[in-house]
VEXVEXKOL-11959 format. One record per residue (C-alpha): y, z, x; residue in three letters; residue number from 1. Coordinates in Angstrom, 1 decimal, decimal comma. Layout:
// VEXVEXKOL-11959
      yy      zz      xx  residuo  num
       Y       Z       X      Ala  NUM
...
// end
This chain:
// VEXVEXKOL-11959
      yy      zz      xx  residuo  num
   196,9   113,4   102,2      Unk    1
   193,3   114,3   102,1      Unk    2
   191,2   112,4    99,6      Unk    3
   189,5   114,4    96,9      Unk    4
   185,8   115,3    97,5      Unk    5
   184,6   113,4    94,5      Unk    6
   186,1   110,1    95,7      Unk    7
   183,5   109,3    98,3      Unk    8
   181,0   106,7    97,2      Unk    9
   177,4   108,0    96,6      Unk   10
   174,3   106,3    98,1      Unk   11
   172,1   104,6    95,6      Unk   12
   169,3   106,7    94,2      Unk   13
   165,4   105,9    94,5      Unk   14
   163,2   104,8    97,2      Unk   15
   163,8   101,9    99,7      Unk   16
   161,3    99,2    99,8      Unk   17
   160,0   100,5   103,2      Unk   18
   159,5   104,1   101,7      Unk   19
   157,6   102,5    98,7      Unk   20
   155,4   100,5   101,1      Unk   21
   154,7   103,7   103,1      Unk   22
   153,8   105,6   100,0      Unk   23
   151,6   102,8    98,7      Unk   24
   149,8   102,7   102,0      Unk   25
   149,1   106,3   102,0      Unk   26
   147,8   106,2    98,5      Unk   27
   145,4   103,4    99,4      Unk   28
   144,1   105,1   102,4      Unk   29
   143,5   108,3   100,5      Unk   30
   141,8   106,3    97,8      Unk   31
   139,5   104,5   100,1      Unk   32
   138,6   107,7   101,9      Unk   33
   137,6   109,3    98,7      Unk   34
   135,6   106,3    97,4      Unk   35
   133,8   106,1   100,8      Unk   36
   133,1   109,8   101,1      Unk   37
   132,4   110,6    97,4      Unk   38
   128,8   109,2    97,4      Unk   39
   128,0   111,2   100,7      Unk   40
   129,6   114,3    99,2      Unk   41
   127,5   113,9    96,0      Unk   42
   124,2   113,4    98,0      Unk   43
   125,0   116,5   100,1      Unk   44
   125,3   118,4    96,9      Unk   45
   121,9   117,2    95,7      Unk   46
   120,4   118,4    98,9      Unk   47
   121,7   121,8    98,3      Unk   48
   120,3   121,6    94,9      Unk   49
   116,9   120,8    96,1      Unk   50
   117,0   123,7    98,5      Unk   51
   117,8   125,8    95,6      Unk   52
   114,9   124,6    93,6      Unk   53
   112,6   125,3    96,6      Unk   54
   113,8   129,0    96,7      Unk   55
   113,1   129,4    93,2      Unk   56
   109,6   127,9    93,5      Unk   57
   109,0   130,1    96,5      Unk   58
   109,5   133,1    94,1      Unk   59
   107,0   131,7    91,6      Unk   60
   104,3   130,9    94,3      Unk   61
   104,8   134,5    95,7      Unk   62
   104,1   136,0    92,2      Unk   63
   101,0   133,8    91,7      Unk   64
    99,5   134,5    94,9      Unk   65
   100,1   138,2    94,7      Unk   66
    98,6   138,4    91,2      Unk   67
    95,6   136,0    91,7      Unk   68
    94,8   136,1    95,6      Unk   69
    93,8   132,5    95,6      Unk   70
    95,6   129,2    96,2      Unk   71
    97,2   127,3    93,5      Unk   72
    94,8   124,4    93,4      Unk   73
    91,9   123,0    91,0      Unk   74
    88,4   124,5    91,0      Unk   75
    86,9   121,5    92,6      Unk   76
    89,3   121,6    95,4      Unk   77
    88,6   125,4    96,0      Unk   78
    84,9   124,7    96,0      Unk   79
    85,4   122,1    98,6      Unk   80
    88,1   124,1   100,7      Unk   81
    90,3   121,1   100,7      Unk   82
    94,0   121,2   100,9      Unk   83
    95,5   119,6    97,8      Unk   84
    98,7   117,4    97,4      Unk   85
   100,8   117,1    94,2      Unk   86
   103,4   114,7    93,0      Unk   87
   102,7   111,8    95,4      Unk   88
   103,4   108,3    94,3      Unk   89
   100,1   107,2    92,5      Unk   90
    98,4   110,5    93,8      Unk   91
    95,6   112,2    92,1      Unk   92
    97,4   115,4    91,0      Unk   93
   100,6   115,5    89,2      Unk   94
   103,0   118,3    90,0      Unk   95
   103,1   119,0    86,4      Unk   96
   100,0   121,1    87,3      Unk   97
   102,4   123,3    89,3      Unk   98
   104,7   123,6    86,3      Unk   99
   102,0   124,5    83,8      Unk  100
   100,5   127,0    86,2      Unk  101
   103,6   129,0    87,3      Unk  102
   105,2   128,4    83,8      Unk  103
   102,3   129,8    82,0      Unk  104
   101,3   128,4    78,5      Unk  105
   104,4   129,5    76,7      Unk  106
   105,6   128,7    73,3      Unk  107
   108,3   126,4    72,1      Unk  108
   108,7   124,7    75,5      Unk  109
   111,0   121,6    75,8      Unk  110
   108,5   119,9    78,1      Unk  111
   104,9   118,9    77,8      Unk  112
   102,3   121,3    79,4      Unk  113
    99,9   119,3    81,5      Unk  114
    96,3   120,1    80,4      Unk  115
    94,3   120,0    83,6      Unk  116
    92,0   122,9    83,4      Unk  117
    95,1   125,2    83,9      Unk  118
    93,2   128,2    82,6      Unk  119
    90,8   127,8    85,6      Unk  120
    93,8   128,2    87,9      Unk  121
    95,8   130,8    85,8      Unk  122
    93,3   132,3    83,5      Unk  123
    95,6   134,9    82,1      Unk  124
    98,3   132,3    81,5      Unk  125
   100,8   134,6    83,0      Unk  126
   104,4   133,4    83,5      Unk  127
   105,6   133,3    87,1      Unk  128
   108,8   131,4    86,6      Unk  129
   110,9   129,6    84,2      Unk  130
   112,0   126,0    84,7      Unk  131
   115,0   124,0    83,8      Unk  132
   114,6   121,2    81,2      Unk  133
   115,7   117,9    82,4      Unk  134
   115,7   115,4    79,6      Unk  135
   116,8   112,6    81,9      Unk  136
   114,1   113,4    84,5      Unk  137
   116,5   114,5    87,2      Unk  138
   116,7   117,8    88,8      Unk  139
   114,3   119,7    86,6      Unk  140
   111,1   119,3    84,5      Unk  141
   111,2   116,3    82,4      Unk  142
   109,7   115,8    78,8      Unk  143
   106,5   114,7    80,6      Unk  144
   106,0   118,0    82,2      Unk  145
   106,8   116,6    85,7      Unk  146
   109,0   118,4    88,1      Unk  147
   111,8   115,9    89,2      Unk  148
   114,0   116,3    92,2      Unk  149
   117,8   115,6    92,0      Unk  150
   117,5   111,9    92,7      Unk  151
   114,9   111,4    89,9      Unk  152
   111,7   111,4    91,7      Unk  153
   108,7   113,9    91,5      Unk  154
   108,9   116,8    94,0      Unk  155
   105,9   116,7    96,4      Unk  156
   103,9   119,7    97,2      Unk  157
   100,9   120,7    99,4      Unk  158
    98,9   123,6    99,0      Unk  159
    96,5   125,1   101,7      Unk  160
    93,0   125,7   100,5      Unk  161
    91,9   127,6   103,6      Unk  162
    88,1   128,4   103,3      Unk  163
    85,9   126,8   100,6      Unk  164
    84,1   129,2    98,1      Unk  165
    81,0   128,7   100,1      Unk  166
    80,0   131,9   101,8      Unk  167
    78,7   130,3   104,7      Unk  168
    81,8   128,3   105,3      Unk  169
    83,6   129,1   108,6      Unk  170
    87,4   128,9   108,8      Unk  171
    88,8   127,3   111,9      Unk  172
    92,4   126,6   113,1      Unk  173
    92,1   122,9   112,8      Unk  174
    89,3   120,6   111,5      Unk  175
    89,4   117,6   113,6      Unk  176
    86,7   115,6   111,7      Unk  177
    88,0   116,6   108,1      Unk  178
    91,6   117,6   108,3      Unk  179
    92,6   120,1   105,7      Unk  180
    89,1   121,3   104,9      Unk  181
    88,1   124,9   105,9      Unk  182
    90,9   125,1   108,3      Unk  183
    94,2   127,2   108,4      Unk  184
    96,4   124,2   109,2      Unk  185
    97,9   122,6   106,2      Unk  186
    97,1   119,0   105,9      Unk  187
    99,5   116,7   104,1      Unk  188
    97,7   113,4   105,0      Unk  189
   100,9   112,3   106,9      Unk  190
   103,1   112,6   103,8      Unk  191
   105,1   115,5   105,3      Unk  192
   104,7   114,9   109,0      Unk  193
   107,6   113,7   111,1      Unk  194
   108,0   113,1   114,9      Unk  195
   110,1   116,4   115,0      Unk  196
   108,4   118,7   112,6      Unk  197
   105,4   119,0   110,2      Unk  198
   103,9   122,0   108,4      Unk  199
   101,5   124,5   110,4      Unk  200
    99,5   127,2   108,6      Unk  201
   101,8   127,5   105,8      Unk  202
   100,2   128,5   102,3      Unk  203
   102,3   125,6   100,7      Unk  204
   105,2   123,3   101,4      Unk  205
   107,5   121,4    99,1      Unk  206
   109,5   118,4   100,1      Unk  207
   111,5   115,2    98,9      Unk  208
   112,6   112,0   100,6      Unk  209
   116,0   112,3    99,2      Unk  210
   118,2   109,5    98,1      Unk  211
   116,6   106,6    99,7      Unk  212
   113,1   107,6    98,7      Unk  213
   111,8   106,9   102,3      Unk  214
   110,4   109,5   104,8      Unk  215
   112,8   110,1   107,5      Unk  216
   115,6   107,7   108,6      Unk  217
   113,4   105,1   110,4      Unk  218
   110,8   104,4   107,9      Unk  219
   109,2   101,1   108,3      Unk  220
   110,9   100,1   111,7      Unk  221
   107,7   100,8   113,7      Unk  222
   104,4   102,6   113,3      Unk  223
   105,6   105,8   114,9      Unk  224
   106,5   108,9   112,8      Unk  225
   110,2   108,8   111,9      Unk  226
   112,3   112,0   112,6      Unk  227
   113,3   114,3   109,8      Unk  228
   116,7   115,3   111,7      Unk  229
   119,5   113,1   110,5      Unk  230
   117,7   112,0   107,3      Unk  231
   118,3   112,9   103,8      Unk  232
   115,0   114,4   103,5      Unk  233
   114,7   117,9   102,2      Unk  234
   111,8   120,2   103,3      Unk  235
   110,8   123,7   102,7      Unk  236
   109,7   124,4   106,4      Unk  237
   111,3   124,2   109,8      Unk  238
// end
């Protein structure tokens, strides 16, 4: 006589010890991958943010140049025909000048407007772009009026002066004795020069050294210029 179907013993429910160990191992591996890869993913996102900022600034610079037909530099730099750098560590010119000029005077601004003969550069106080306020000084304009990159350091700019206001000045391709003075090549005093790329006759360039705050990926290893390729630096030229 055949036994009823429900008389057969049922296997115990749940996972075996081996199955549990396999699941735990998989979870640990996935968690490790996520923890290791997350910082790299975040940094990549910040590089994309920086490039987005560069594009917005390009629109502002284009508007300023079309309206004023002059470089965005202080009067004394125009007189000398000398290229100008903004936002460098302990540099002479804050990039807050860029913000103040492109942003115009404005009312009820969340950030401070840098007062550096701004009307000399932007006499009509026209607004060429709006800036994102960054109370924590990351990825926007801080309360001090300085434009900070996504890592919390001032963005760096170089603006080409081309020829001085002297009517007798002669514009050359490259000034070998005084680089960046009355020449078409933009001089960044080495700050934006790499072994594999550097600005040419650009009107302006923007760059940041990224997460580590060092130029290229071999800064300090030797006296040679480090390459930009493979580093976390973000540049506005190629």
